[in-house]
Backbone as a ProteinNet text record, in pm:
[ID]
protein_1_A
[PRIMARY]
MPRLTEPKMPETVIVSARPSDPDAAILIRRHLDQMAAQSPEESCHALDGSGLEGPDVQFFLLRRDGLAIGMGALKRLADNTRELKSMHTLSEARGSGAGRAILEYLLKLARQESASGIYLETGSTPEFLPARKLYESYGFSECPPFGDYSEDPWSVFMHLDLQAAP
[TERTIARY]
4708.7	4588.1	4494.9	4436.4	4347.6	4222.6	4176.7	4059.1	3932.2	3839	3712.6	3623.1	3556.5	3464.4	3322.1	3232.8	3091.1	3044.9	2958.5	2904.3	2819.2	2828.8	2753.7	2605.1	2524	2379.6	2327	2229	2174.4	2104.5	2120.6	2054.6	1911.1	1816.4	1674.7	1615.3	1549.9	1483.8	1346	1254.2	1121.4	1109	1076	1071.1	939.5	892.6	777.6	817.3	726.2	758.6	635.9	659.4	550.2	528.8	404.9	379.5	431.6	452.9	505.6	657	725.7	870.5	897.2	1003.8	1028.7	1030	1098	1101.8	962.2	884.4	748.3	660.9	673.5	591.6	615.7	740.1	771.7	702.6	711.6	646	493.9	437.5	292.3	249.1	323.1	290.1	295.3	399.3	409.2	293.9	258.2	147.1	16.1	-10.9	-133.5	-138.8	-26.3	-21.4	-49.9	7.8	-14.5	-160.7	-217.3	-357.4	-449.4	-422.2	-504	-494.5	-380	-362.5	-432.2	-460.7	-516.2	-663.2	-719.9	-858.6	-926.8	-1057.9	-1129	-1126.3	-1135.9	-1123.6	-1217.6	-1342.5	-1438.9	-1409.7	-1319.3	-1282.6	-1141.3	-1082	-945.6	-955	-918.1	-936.3	-805.7	-698.3	-569.1	-574.3	-513.8	-506.3	-388.7	-409.3	-297.7	-222.9	-122.2	-41.4	-121.3	-218.8	-297.9	-384.6	-436.4	-514.9	-431.8	-304.6	-214.1	-158.2	-180.6	-133.6	-230.3	-348	-450.4	-405.9	-466.8	-428.1	-461.9	-547.5	-585.2	-500.6	-394.5	-311	-166.4	-108.6	34.2	99.3	198.1	260.3	407.3	452.7	588.9	654.1	785.9	868	961.4	983.4	1087.6	1205.2	1319.7	1441.5	1541.5	1600.7	1707.7	1831.2	1934.7	2058.2	2027.1	1931.5	1895.9	1791.5	1765.6	1671.6	1530.7	1432.6	1293.2	1242.3	1211.8	1165.6	1024.3	969.1	835.7	768.8	636.3	560.8	436.4	379.7	254.9	200.8	71.5	8.1	-101.4	-130.4	-244.5	-335.7	-462	-562	-650.4	-665.9	-753.4	-899.5	-975.4	-1119.6	-1191.5	-1317.8	-1393.7	-1408.5	-1401.4	-1432.4	-1307.9	-1199	-1072.3	-1011.5	-1045.2	-978.9	-893.1	-817.2	-732.3	-759.6	-728.2	-731.1	-589.3	-547.4	-417.5	-430.3	-345.7	-353.3	-216.9	-220.7	-102.7	15.1	-13.7	94.6	150.5	279.2	340.6	490.3	539.3	682.8	721.3	831.6	877.7	888.4	851.8	855.6	995.3	1098	1235.6	1271.1	1193.7	1223.3	1123.2	1030.6	932	1002.2	954.8	1016.1	1133.9	1165.9	1281.3	1243.6	1114.3	1068.7	1029.1	1036.8	1003.4	856.6	765.9	623.6	591.6	651.4	632.3	683.3	797.5	855.3	764.3	709.5	619.2	492.8	436.2	314.7	339	448.8	479	494.4	558.8	576.8	441.5	353.2	223	134.8	142.1	66.3	115	246.6	302.7	259.1	263.2	221.3	74.1	-11.3	-154	-175.7	-102	-113.8	-66.9	43.5	93.8	-7.8	-84.9	-187	-319.7	-319.4	-438.3	-555.5	-526.5	-633.4	-697	-825.9	-895.3	-888.1	-864.2	-855.8	-805.3	-775.3	-728.2	-808.5	-855	-925.5	-837	-869.5	-804.6	-894	-869.4	-932.5	-819.7	-831	-731.8	-805	-731	-793.2	-831	-926.9	-975.8	-913.4	-839.8	-785.5	-655.8	-611.2	-491.2	-365.6	-355.5	-236.9	-225.1	-336	-336.8	-325.5	-317.5	-311.1	-192.2	-70.8	39.2	9.9	-52.4	-87.1	-189.7	-293.1	-395.7	-335.9	-246	-180.3	-95.1	-26	52.7	-38.4	-148.1	-240.5	-298.6	-337.7	-391.2	-288.9	-161.2	-57.8	-42.4	-93.9	-91.4	-225.3	-318.7	-445.2	-561.5	-540.2	-651	-745.8	-874.4	-973.9	-1071.8	-1135.2	-1229.5	-1346.5	-1398.2	-1510	-1596.4	-1713.4	-1796	-1729.7	-1777.3	-1724.5	-1738	-1645.8	-1643.5	-1638.3	-1661.1	-1652.9	-1742.1	-1684.9	-1759.6	-1756.5	-1695.1	-1688	-1822.5	-1843.9	-1962	-1916.2	-2005	-1971.2	-1916.1	-1810.1	-1744.9	-1674.7	-1705	-1640.2	-1488.5	-1438.3	-1294.6	-1223.1	-1298.1	-1240.2	-1258.4	-1158.8	-1166.4	-1143.5	-1231	-1220.1	-1172.6	-1079.9	-1023	-1015.5	-1014.8	-1009.6	-920.4	-849.7	-771.5	-815.1	-865.7	-904.9	-776.6	-727.6	-601	-613.1	-733.1	-750.8	-748.6	-781.1	-780.8	-653.8	-587.4	-468.4	-347.3	-261.3	-139.1	-42.7
787.3	714.9	803.9	747.8	828.9	868.8	985.9	1039.2	997.5	939.8	900.4	1022	1032.1	1144.1	1090.2	1171.3	1136.6	1148	1056.4	1073.6	1200.3	1269.7	1394.4	1362.2	1422.5	1405.3	1504.6	1462.4	1557.2	1672.3	1792	1908.8	1912.8	1912.6	1917.5	2045.6	2122.5	2245.7	2250.8	2316.2	2341.6	2491.8	2535.2	2677.9	2715.2	2835.2	2891.2	2912.1	2882	2893	2938.8	2980.5	3013.2	2891.8	2851.5	2737.7	2756.7	2879.9	2905.7	2891.8	2878	2854.6	2726	2722	2604	2471.1	2465.9	2340.9	2301.9	2399.4	2373.3	2325.7	2391	2354.9	2209.5	2163.8	2024.1	1929.5	1959.3	1874.3	1875	1990.8	2001.1	1919.6	1928.9	1852.7	1703.1	1656.8	1513.7	1471	1555.8	1526.1	1514.8	1612.4	1611	1489.3	1456.1	1339.1	1210.6	1200	1081.6	1072.9	1184.9	1184.2	1147.9	1199.6	1169.6	1021.9	960.3	817.8	728.1	781.8	699.4	725.9	831.3	866.8	920.4	897.1	957.9	1110	1176.8	1323.2	1392.9	1347.8	1412.8	1389.4	1295.9	1266.6	1313.5	1386.8	1437	1581.2	1601.6	1731.5	1807.2	1763.5	1830.4	1967.8	2065.7	2201.3	2211.7	2282.7	2311.3	2434.1	2476.7	2590	2714.9	2745.3	2867.2	2854.3	2736.4	2715.3	2727.3	2690.8	2699.8	2840.6	2930.5	3068.9	3157.7	3107.2	3189.4	3251.4	3362.9	3431.8	3352.1	3251.1	3169.1	3042.1	3030.9	2910.7	2946.3	2866.6	2876.5	2751.4	2769.3	2659.8	2646.4	2521.7	2495.8	2383.7	2396.1	2290.9	2234.7	2105.6	2042.2	2019.4	2073.8	2057.8	1974	1879.2	1799.6	1822.2	1875	1913	2000.4	2090.4	2186.2	2138.5	2008.3	1952.5	1947.6	2000.9	1995.8	1853.2	1787.4	1648.1	1629.8	1735.3	1722.9	1858.6	1853.6	1978	1953.6	2062.8	2057.8	2198.4	2209.2	2339.7	2334.5	2451.1	2470	2574.1	2540	2633.4	2675.9	2806.3	2857.8	2835.5	2781.8	2765	2868.8	2889.3	2998.6	2986.3	2868.1	2848.3	2831.6	2899.7	2891.6	2752.3	2675.6	2548.1	2561.8	2458.6	2455.3	2325.8	2328	2206	2177	2055.2	2009.4	1981.3	2043.6	2029.5	1992.2	1924.1	1901	1839.2	1748.5	1673.3	1577.2	1589.5	1503.3	1492.3	1371.7	1344.9	1272.5	1313	1243.2	1094.3	1012.2	867	821	886.1	847.7	876.3	962.4	1001.5	942.3	860.6	801.9	708.4	710.9	628.9	696.1	818.7	889.6	979.9	988.9	1077.5	1214.8	1238.4	1370.6	1405	1312.7	1338.6	1366.1	1289.2	1308.9	1447.1	1487.6	1618.1	1732.4	1722.3	1826.5	1831.1	1713.4	1709.1	1771.5	1736.6	1794	1945.5	1993	2136.8	2206.3	2150.3	2211.7	2205.6	2097.1	2088.5	2194.3	2210	2310.8	2450.5	2478.2	2608.2	2634.6	2536.6	2553.8	2580.5	2511.4	2535.2	2676.2	2720.8	2856.3	2961.8	2932	3024.9	3006.4	2923.7	2897.2	2840.2	2763.9	2695.2	2592.6	2573.9	2479.4	2335.7	2317.4	2183.4	2183.5	2065	2048.3	1935.7	1961.8	1862.7	1822.8	1709.1	1668.9	1573.5	1566.9	1469.2	1392.4	1260.6	1176.4	1062.2	983.2	874.6	756.1	677.7	561.3	429.9	433.4	310.7	269.1	145.8	96.5	182.4	251.3	336.1	446.3	486.1	594.5	545.1	414	360.2	414	423.1	480.1	622	703.3	839.9	836.7	752.9	745.7	698.4	601.8	551.9	661.6	740.5	851.6	949.3	988.9	1082.8	1024.6	898.8	833.8	833.6	816.8	812.8	947.7	1053.9	1187	1224.7	1131	1154.9	1191.4	1198	1224	1105.3	1132.5	1025.7	1059.6	956.2	976.9	1061.8	1142.1	1230.7	1243.2	1303.8	1327.9	1432.2	1443.2	1547.5	1685.5	1772.9	1908.2	2008.5	2134	2240.5	2211.1	2222.2	2200.8	2056.4	1966	1825.7	1757.4	1649.5	1565.8	1420.1	1332.2	1189.7	1143.8	1063.4	1013.4	883.5	773.4	646.7	647.8	743.2	753.2	837.6	897.6	989.4	939.1	971.6	955.9	1095.3	1136.6	1266.8	1243.8	1328	1310.7	1445.8	1440.5	1561.5	1536.8	1641.6	1642.1	1762.7	1739	1845.5	1893.7	2011	2059.5	2101.5	2128	2166.1	2044.7	1927.1	1804.9	1722.9	1738.2	1657.8	1708.3	1616	1659.1	1732
1585.3	1560.3	1477.1	1368.9	1286.1	1364	1332.6	1399.8	1324.4	1398.3	1337.3	1325.8	1215.5	1197.4	1191.3	1238.7	1233	1088.5	1044.4	909.1	903.8	794	778.2	760.9	846.7	837.5	734.3	654.8	557.6	628.6	574.8	632.2	580.3	673.7	638.7	693.7	605.8	647.6	582.7	652.4	597.7	583.5	462.4	433.4	366.7	397.6	328.1	182.5	91.7	-51.1	-127.5	-248.8	-340.9	-430.4	-451.4	-539	-681.4	-722.4	-856.6	-864.7	-751.2	-754.7	-833.2	-912.1	-996.2	-919.2	-803.9	-725.7	-678.6	-636	-588.9	-704.8	-817.6	-933.5	-974.9	-966.3	-999.9	-902.4	-773.1	-672.6	-691	-713.5	-732.3	-854.1	-962.8	-1084.1	-1056.6	-986.7	-955	-864.9	-769.3	-679.2	-757.6	-843	-922.5	-1014.9	-1075.9	-1163.9	-1085.6	-967	-884.9	-841	-798.4	-755	-871.2	-990.3	-1107.8	-1145.1	-1120.3	-1150.6	-1048.4	-929	-821.9	-792.3	-846.6	-816.6	-941.8	-953.9	-1067.3	-1056.2	-1168.4	-1171.7	-1073.3	-1065.5	-977	-829.2	-799.7	-660.6	-627.6	-717.6	-698.9	-647.3	-520.9	-455.7	-433.5	-496.6	-481.2	-547.1	-480.8	-536.6	-632.1	-742	-831.7	-778.5	-850.4	-804.9	-778.6	-865.1	-844.2	-719.3	-691.3	-570	-444	-454.9	-339.8	-320.7	-418	-408.8	-332	-298.5	-235.6	-104.7	-67.4	56.4	182.3	169	283.8	295.8	213.8	212.5	246.8	336.4	368.2	310	224	150.2	190.5	208.2	255.7	176.7	162.7	103.6	208.8	203.8	283.8	190.2	228.8	149.8	228.1	159.7	219.1	133.4	197.9	127.4	5.8	22.2	-81.7	-180.2	-186	-282.2	-222.2	-293.5	-247.9	-265.4	-151.6	-159.1	-103.4	-44	13	22.7	38.8	50.6	135.3	180.6	254.5	269.1	296.1	308	412.4	467.5	556.4	493.7	485	433.3	549.3	566.5	672.8	634.4	729.7	711.5	796.4	771.2	833.5	984.2	1039.2	1180.7	1269.1	1236.1	1309.7	1305.6	1203.6	1181.1	1056	1028.7	910.2	835.1	706.2	626.1	581	601.5	555.1	405.8	325.1	179.9	123.3	10.1	-73.9	-0.4	91	153.8	49.3	20.7	-80.4	-54.3	-65.6	-58.3	-186.9	-247.1	-367.1	-337.6	-435.2	-414.3	-374.3	-425.9	-393.7	-247.6	-181.8	-43.3	56.4	9	101.3	198.2	320.8	425	492.9	452.5	508.5	625	656.1	762.5	713.6	584.4	530.5	554.1	526.2	546.6	692.2	780.8	924.9	966	912.8	947	901.3	780.8	731.3	817.5	846.7	927.5	1064.4	1129.5	1261.4	1253.2	1147.9	1128.7	1114.5	1032.4	1009.2	1133.6	1209.3	1334.5	1433.9	1443.8	1534	1491.8	1363	1312	1344.1	1320.2	1349.3	1498.3	1582.9	1727.5	1763.7	1702.7	1729.3	1687.2	1584.8	1537.2	1611.1	1714.3	1798	1719	1613.9	1540.8	1633.8	1620.9	1708.4	1658	1528.4	1474	1331.7	1283.9	1146	1082.2	961.4	880.6	763.1	703.8	579.9	504.1	375.8	288.1	223.8	224.1	159.1	89.4	16.8	-57.5	29.6	-20.1	53.9	6.9	-102.9	-160.7	-89.6	-112.2	-42.8	-63.6	-177.4	-200.8	-96.6	-38.8	59.4	203.6	223.8	359.3	439	382.7	461.9	510.2	426.4	467.5	580	564.6	669.3	801.5	795.1	917.6	981.8	900.2	953.8	1026.8	964.4	1028	1156.5	1153.2	1273.9	1387	1353.1	1456	1527.4	1467.5	1529.2	1591.4	1594.2	1660.5	1570.4	1439.5	1347.8	1350.1	1339.6	1330.5	1218.4	1166.4	1057.4	1105.3	1013.2	1042.4	917.4	930.9	811.3	720.6	597.3	509.2	575	545.5	601.9	488.1	522.2	421.4	302.2	182.8	58.7	10.3	87.2	46.7	67.1	-6.1	13.5	18.6	62	69.3	-64.9	-58.6	-178.3	-140.6	-208.5	-172.2	-193.9	-269.5	-295.4	-189.4	-98.2	0.7	142.5	225.2	370.2	427.3	517.6	581.8	725.1	769.2	902.4	972.7	1107	1188	1308.4	1347.2	1472.1	1552	1672.9	1765.1	1834.8	1797.5	1852.8	1998.6	2043.9	2184	2275.8	2221.7	2300.8	2282.2	2167.2	2135.6	2212.5	2256.1	2326.3	2234.5
[MASK]
++++++++++++++++++++++++++++++++++++++++++++++++++++++++++++++++++++++++++++++++++++++++++++++++++++++++++++++++++++++++++++++++++++++++++++++++++++++++++++++++++++++

């Protein structure tokens, strides 16, 4: 009798990376292009590669079968909180769980570093609704602008209290 084999599951890993790495640079460029297409320039707060290279930023790639399909970063803020930056999944990989995997990884990392909370800024238009719903599903709630941000009709600001969240 022939032996049935399990289908091979794609190998997914999240690794620390430099934004100047070629795979990272491609993802960052696609992210910046998408943000520029969806928001006016003055309301586009995505960091470019040099902004993601800062000593206060930890940058990660999600690779599936070796291919970089997603990215995310944590930026340290002055008050023992973090800002979630540059969350992006290639359009071809959306709906695959890549964004959720990166978010869970970054939340775990922030907790391991004893951060008290995480903030983020995302878009207010319908294109950003899936991202906002993902963040809400992890306990993020809308908050006033934080850090150097100011009120902007194109932005939604969110916060997760890591000391209160399960």
